[in-house]
C-alpha positions as CSV (number, residue, x, y, z in Angstrom):
1,M,40.0,-35.1,35.3
2,A,37.8,-32.5,37.1
3,R,37.8,-29.1,35.6
4,S,38.5,-26.0,37.7
5,R,36.0,-23.1,37.7
6,S,38.3,-21.0,35.5
7,D,38.7,-23.8,33.0
8,S,34.9,-24.2,32.8
9,L,34.6,-20.6,31.6
10,L,36.3,-21.5,28.4
11,L,33.4,-23.8,27.5
12,P,29.9,-22.9,26.2
13,L,27.4,-22.4,28.9
14,E,23.9,-23.9,29.0
15,P,22.3,-24.0,25.5
16,G,19.8,-21.2,25.1
17,K,21.4,-19.2,27.9
18,P,23.9,-16.3,27.6
19,D,27.5,-17.2,27.5
20,F,31.0,-15.6,27.5
21,A,31.7,-16.2,23.7
22,S,31.5,-12.5,22.6
23,E,33.7,-11.4,25.5
24,R,36.2,-14.2,24.9
25,K,36.5,-13.3,21.2
26,L,37.3,-9.7,22.2
27,M,39.8,-10.8,24.8
28,R,41.6,-12.9,22.3
29,S,42.1,-9.8,20.2
30,G,43.9,-8.2,23.2
31,I,41.1,-6.3,24.9
32,E,41.2,-6.7,28.6
33,F,38.0,-5.1,30.0
34,I,34.7,-5.7,28.3
35,V,31.6,-4.0,29.7
36,G,28.0,-5.3,29.2
37,I,25.3,-2.6,29.0
38,D,21.5,-2.9,29.3
39,E,18.6,-0.8,30.4
40,A,15.3,-1.2,32.1
41,G,12.1,0.8,31.9
42,R,11.6,1.9,28.3
43,G,7.9,1.0,28.3
44,P,6.4,2.2,31.6
45,L,4.1,5.2,31.9
46,A,5.9,6.4,35.0
47,G,9.4,6.6,36.5
48,P,12.9,6.8,35.0
49,V,14.7,4.6,32.5
50,V,17.7,3.0,34.2
51,A,20.9,1.6,32.6
52,A,23.6,-0.5,34.1
53,A,27.2,-1.3,33.0
54,V,29.0,-4.4,34.2
55,I,32.6,-5.6,33.7
56,L,32.5,-9.2,34.9
57,N,35.5,-10.9,36.4
58,P,36.2,-13.8,33.9
59,K,37.3,-16.0,36.8
60,K,34.2,-15.3,38.9
61,I,31.2,-15.3,36.5
62,P,28.1,-15.9,38.6
63,D,26.0,-19.0,37.8
64,G,22.6,-18.5,36.4
65,L,23.0,-15.2,34.6
66,D,20.2,-14.6,32.2
67,D,17.9,-12.0,30.7
68,S,16.3,-10.4,33.7
69,K,12.9,-10.9,32.3
70,R,13.4,-14.7,32.4
71,L,14.2,-14.7,36.1
72,T,12.0,-14.5,39.1
73,A,12.2,-11.3,41.3
74,Q,13.8,-13.3,44.1
75,R,16.5,-14.7,41.8
76,R,17.2,-11.3,40.4
77,E,17.7,-10.0,43.9
78,E,20.1,-12.8,44.7
79,L,22.1,-12.3,41.5
80,F,22.2,-8.6,42.1
81,D,24.2,-9.1,45.3
82,I,26.4,-11.7,43.7
83,I,27.2,-9.5,40.6
84,T,28.0,-6.5,42.7
85,D,30.3,-8.6,44.9
86,T,32.2,-10.3,42.2
87,A,32.3,-7.9,39.2
88,L,35.4,-6.0,38.5
89,A,33.3,-2.8,38.1
90,C,29.7,-1.9,37.8
91,A,27.6,1.3,37.7
92,V,24.1,2.4,37.1
93,A,22.5,5.6,35.9
94,S,19.0,6.9,35.4
95,I,17.1,9.5,33.3
96,S,13.9,11.0,34.8
97,A,10.5,11.1,33.4
98,P,10.6,14.8,32.6
99,A,14.0,14.3,30.9
100,I,12.4,11.5,28.8
101,D,9.6,13.8,27.8
102,A,12.1,16.5,26.8
103,T,13.8,14.2,24.3
104,D,12.4,10.7,23.6
105,I,12.8,7.3,25.3
106,L,15.5,6.0,22.9
107,K,17.7,9.1,23.4
108,A,17.1,8.9,27.1
109,A,17.9,5.2,27.3
110,L,21.2,5.7,25.3
111,E,22.2,8.7,27.5
112,A,21.6,6.6,30.6
113,M,23.8,3.9,29.1
114,R,26.6,6.4,28.4
115,R,26.4,7.8,32.0
116,A,26.6,4.3,33.4
117,V,29.7,3.5,31.5
118,C,31.3,6.8,32.4
119,G,30.6,5.9,36.1
120,L,32.7,2.8,36.0
121,S,35.9,2.7,38.1
122,I,37.6,0.9,35.2
123,L,37.9,2.3,31.7
124,P,36.5,-0.5,29.4
125,G,38.2,-1.5,26.2
126,H,35.0,-2.4,24.5
127,A,31.3,-2.3,25.2
128,L,28.6,-4.9,24.4
129,I,25.2,-3.3,24.3
130,D,21.7,-4.9,24.2
131,G,19.7,-3.9,21.2
132,R,20.4,-2.3,17.9
133,D,21.7,1.1,18.9
134,V,25.1,2.2,20.2
135,A,25.0,5.0,22.8
136,P,26.8,8.1,21.5
137,G,29.7,9.4,23.5
138,L,30.9,6.2,24.9
139,P,34.6,6.2,26.0
140,C,35.3,3.0,24.1
141,P,34.3,1.1,20.9
142,A,31.0,-0.7,21.1
143,T,29.0,-3.5,19.5
144,A,25.2,-3.7,19.7
145,L,23.8,-7.2,20.0
146,V,20.1,-7.9,19.3
147,K,18.8,-9.9,22.2
148,G,22.1,-9.4,23.8
149,D,20.8,-10.1,27.3
150,Q,20.1,-13.7,26.0
151,R,23.6,-14.0,24.3
152,S,26.2,-12.3,26.6
153,V,26.6,-12.9,30.3
154,S,28.0,-9.4,30.7
155,I,24.8,-7.9,29.2
156,A,22.7,-10.3,31.2
157,A,24.4,-9.1,34.4
158,A,23.7,-5.5,33.4
159,S,20.1,-6.3,32.7
160,I,19.7,-7.7,36.2
161,L,21.3,-4.7,37.8
162,A,19.2,-2.3,35.8
163,K,16.0,-4.1,36.5
164,V,16.5,-4.5,40.2
165,T,17.7,-1.0,40.7
166,R,14.7,0.4,38.9
167,D,12.2,-1.8,40.7
168,R,13.7,-0.7,44.0
169,M,13.4,3.0,42.9
170,M,9.8,2.5,42.0
171,A,8.9,0.7,45.2
172,Q,10.5,3.6,47.2
173,T,8.6,6.2,45.1
174,G,5.4,4.3,45.7
175,K,5.7,5.2,49.4
176,Y,5.2,8.8,48.4
177,F,2.4,8.1,45.9
178,P,0.5,5.2,47.5
179,L,-2.6,5.6,45.4
180,Y,-0.8,4.4,42.2
181,G,0.5,1.0,43.3
182,L,4.0,1.6,41.9
183,E,5.5,-1.1,44.1
184,S,3.5,-3.7,42.3
185,H,3.7,-2.7,38.6
186,A,6.8,-0.4,38.6
187,G,5.0,2.2,36.5
188,Y,3.8,0.0,33.7
189,G,0.4,0.6,32.2
190,T,-1.6,-2.0,34.1
191,E,-5.4,-1.7,34.5
192,F,-4.9,-0.6,38.1
193,H,-2.4,2.0,37.2
194,R,-4.5,3.4,34.4
195,N,-7.6,3.5,36.6
196,A,-5.6,5.3,39.3
197,M,-4.4,7.9,36.8
198,E,-8.0,8.4,35.6
199,T,-9.2,8.8,39.2
200,H,-6.4,10.9,40.7
201,G,-4.7,12.3,37.6
202,P,-1.1,11.9,36.5
203,V,1.7,13.2,38.7
204,T,4.1,15.8,37.3
205,G,7.7,14.6,37.7
206,L,6.6,11.0,37.9
207,H,4.5,10.2,34.8
208,R,5.7,10.4,31.2
209,F,3.4,12.9,29.6
210,S,4.9,12.1,26.1
211,F,3.7,8.5,26.3
212,S,0.3,7.3,25.1
213,P,-2.3,7.4,26.5
214,L,-1.1,10.2,28.7
215,K,-0.3,12.5,25.8
216,D,-3.8,12.0,24.5
217,R,-5.3,12.1,28.0
218,Q,-7.1,8.8,27.3
219,F,-6.7,6.5,30.2
């Protein structure tokens, strides 16, 4: 007998790919809304860190969800639209480069996560967070999952929203700072980017002056 789409969600997804097991376990304990949380942009020398929070519809889980780093840019863009169309709720938040410099990247990333969750239209009953740290001040209990974007489809969906949102932000910013090639490297420390900083200098409000090599002025 053929399975319906909703029935198939009760089975493990493709081996090595994120699945719905963590969410299903929480739902069996009586929790209705589980939010996946992830961020993009901890490592770049320029631009914000961006976090996303996604509550998937268990009956409309998009096919092909995975860690955003394991997807092509085109596939991320496609899934971004599908996720935002089918999810019960989703939200993104960002922390600027100056705010990162004023604290540190971990605190900034966790604050972006908290803001994303607080921006949801639905109050979640539990949060699944990629990594080892739980963002303080969340409005619900939370569990940190190491490599969560490769284990939980909710976190994978959040990783895609965060990555695509940040890439779009950096491409737009690149129009105002064309000498730095932001649309191609999204602020990461590529050779082109480092050479551009050496030639033209870093930009206040864009670059992260607390990051090496900027803090040492060694490009």
